[in-house]
C-alpha positions, 0 to 999 in steps of 0.5 A: 500500500502507498502511504497516505499524506496529510497536512495537520495541526500538531497537538503538543501535550503539556507534561504538567497537565498530561491529559493524554496519559490519563486518557490512555490509562483509562482506555479499553485494552482493545483500543489501539492508542496513538503515540502522543507524538502522533496527535494532530488535527487534520486540516487536509487529508491528501491520501496516497497522492505521492511525495511530489503531490504532497510537497506541492500541497505543502507549498501552499502553506507559505500563503496561509495565515499562520495558525494560532488557535487556543482550544479547549478539548471536549468529550470523546466522539466515535468517528467514521461509520455510525454502526461501525466506528473506525476511530475514537477522537477528542472533540473541541469545545472552545475554538471549534468554530475558528478551527473549522473555518480555517479548515474550510478556508484552506482544505480545497486549495491544499487538495487541489495543489496535490491533485486530490479529490475535493472534500465537500464534507463539513469540517469537523475538527477532532484529534484522533486518539486511537482506533479499534482493531479491524478484526475486533468483534462487534461486542468489543467495538461496542465496549470501546464506543460506550466507554468513549461516549461515557468519558467526561470532557477533557477540559485541557487547553491546547494551543495549535500554532504549527502546521505539519506535512505528515505521512506514515512512519517507517515503523507503524508498530511504534508510531503511526505518522511522521512529520516530514516538514513543520512550519 
């Protein structure tokens, strides 16, 4: 499989208020948790477009307003198919509208520069924290979704002030993604 590429806002976790460690410790055993360095909020998913196309999209970043969003992390939400969610993510409370507007403003231009298909879906800012295994039994997936829906809002404040071009990491058993460029 060809690796996917995307442009995202990296999410740094403050060691003094490590919401991610607390969340990871409480997560069901079956949830494949992301590494803390993999946490990001996707602005534009370019897909398996190849490095040249991804770098063409990255060149658009020079024309973009630099991001500077102070957001508050909300509750957990299942993502993907409603009947068979493929990810668990943290939603945003404060700052959600501003980040969604930024995504909406730039996503089309980034996708066009990469030669990727337009994405007409409404921008839904979120930070994926893990995925159920593809082969999980329905009861296991339901347990993960129930846990996510019952988990209290996180409430941590995070500043999103960088953009990065990501692709798959070389060793996906350790980390899912690798930042190729950061601005």
